[in-house]
C-alpha positions, 0 to 999 in steps of 0.5 A, a space after each residue: 340645932 344639931 351640935 354636929 352641924 356647927 362642928 362641921 362648919 367651924 372645922 371646915 372654916 378653921 382648916 379651910 378644907 373639907 378634906 382636912 376637916 373630915 380627917 380631924 372629925 374622922 368622917 367622910 367628906 360627903 358627911 361633912 358636906 351633908 352636915 353643913 347643908 343641913 345647917 344651912 337649911 335650918 338657918 335658911 341661908 347659904 354659909 359657904 359659896 362653893 366652887 369645886 373644891 374651893 369655897 368662900 364664906 358668904 356675908 351671912 357665913 362671916 356673921 354666923 361664924 363667931 356665934 358658932 365657935 362660941 356655941 361649940 366651945 361652950 358645949 365642949 366645956 360643959 360636956 367635959 365638966 359633966 363628964 369630969 364631975 360624974 367620973 373622977 379620974 383615977 388614971 391620967 394618960 399622958 403621951 409624949 415623944 421619945 426624947 421627952 420620955 427619956 429626959 423630961 418625964 423623969 424630972 417633972 413627974 415626981 412634982 406632978 405626982 405630989 399634986 395627985 397622989 391617988 391618981 395612977 399615971 400612964 405614959 405612952 410614947 410615940 410620934 407627935 402626930 400619933 400622940 395628937 391623934 390619940 388626944 383627939 380620940 380621947 385615948 390620952 388626956 394630955 400630950 407633950 409634943 411638937 407645936 400643934 394648932 387644932 380648934 379642939 385642942 388647948 396648947 401651951 408652950 412647955 419647953 424650948 431646948 436649944 440645939 447645938 453642935 456637939 463634939 467629942 474630947 480632942 476634936 480640932 474645933 475645940 481649939 476655937 472659941 466659935 466655928 462657922 458652918 463652912 468648917 463642917 464641909 469636910 468634917 464627918 457628921 452624925 446627923 440626928 433628925 427628928 422632923 422639926 422645922 429647925 432641923 430643916 433650917 440646918 439642911 438649908 444652911 448646908 445647901 449654901 456650902 460649896 460642897 455638901 457636908 460629909 454625913 456618915 450617919 443619918 439617924 432618927 434616934 437621939 440616943 444612938 446619935 449621941 453614942 456614935 459621937 461619943 465613940 468619935 465617929 463624927 460630930 453632930 447637932 443635938 438638943 442640949 437636954 440629952 447631953 447634960 450628963 456627958 457635958 458635965 462628965 467632960 465627954 461632949 462639948 458644945 461648939 458655938 456656930 453663930 448662924 445656928 444660935 437660935 435653933 431649938 426644939 419646942 415641946 408643947 403641952 396639949 389636951 382637948 378643950 377644957 379637959 382635965 384643967 386642973 391636971 393641965 395646969 399642974 403639969 404646966 407648973 412642973 416647968 419650974 422644976 425642969 428649969 431649976 434642975 437644968 440650971 443646976 446642971 448648967 452650972 456644973 457644965 460651966 465648971 467643966 468648960 472653964 477647966 477646959 479653957 484653962 487647960 487650953 491656955 496652959 
């Protein structure tokens, strides 16, 4: 039995789409259909009932699916193991988003390099979608991206970065212990947007206001957004990781908004199934280093906030 026939069947069922399965496998839809037809011919049963672009699993298809999935997983694990044994890695290529490259990579790579002192590390920056495609195409071993689900990928949560509203020194909102979303109606905003679902949640809260917020700057670069806020051209929502230094220096201040208290920017670690398992586990272990360093920074930030509160009372 051709393993590619099983792969086509499993991917079509996982994505519930011939088109998406074809994209994931870098094939045409007719090629996917042909492989499934060949699989059905070998098994001498129908696995899918087709109705135009729609399909459903037959009873035999439902029974065969778990066996196909296990067979494909075993093949992938065996292939990766043989390739790893035959050619020990001298270079590990890690893809990441721009924010991860700026704020997470410098913290975690020293600890990772200690585990693999003889391995050269190559860091590639791009969008989450680009990095995911490169991992699937074996152009990268691992990626640090937004949450992603794919049958050919292992994915583990790496870091949750809370999103908060940040204001500059002397802003009127600093006179309050907390604020409401309504108070942003007439406040100039620097709106940084990275495309995650939590930024969409902020937009939906804006829609509940009597009048739309005053967004003077709509920007997709985190560093540029932060610098505009520092120049007092507006206030804005940012992940906490990028603001630690400015908070410690007393240049930026987080303002609590109850309706946005659970917002965060998620980063997941991905790799192809069973590819570089030791490196994958080692990179996950660096989360401890990241947490320790951030905790230390938060302690410093807490001192600044306490001093600010004392000055208000005085």
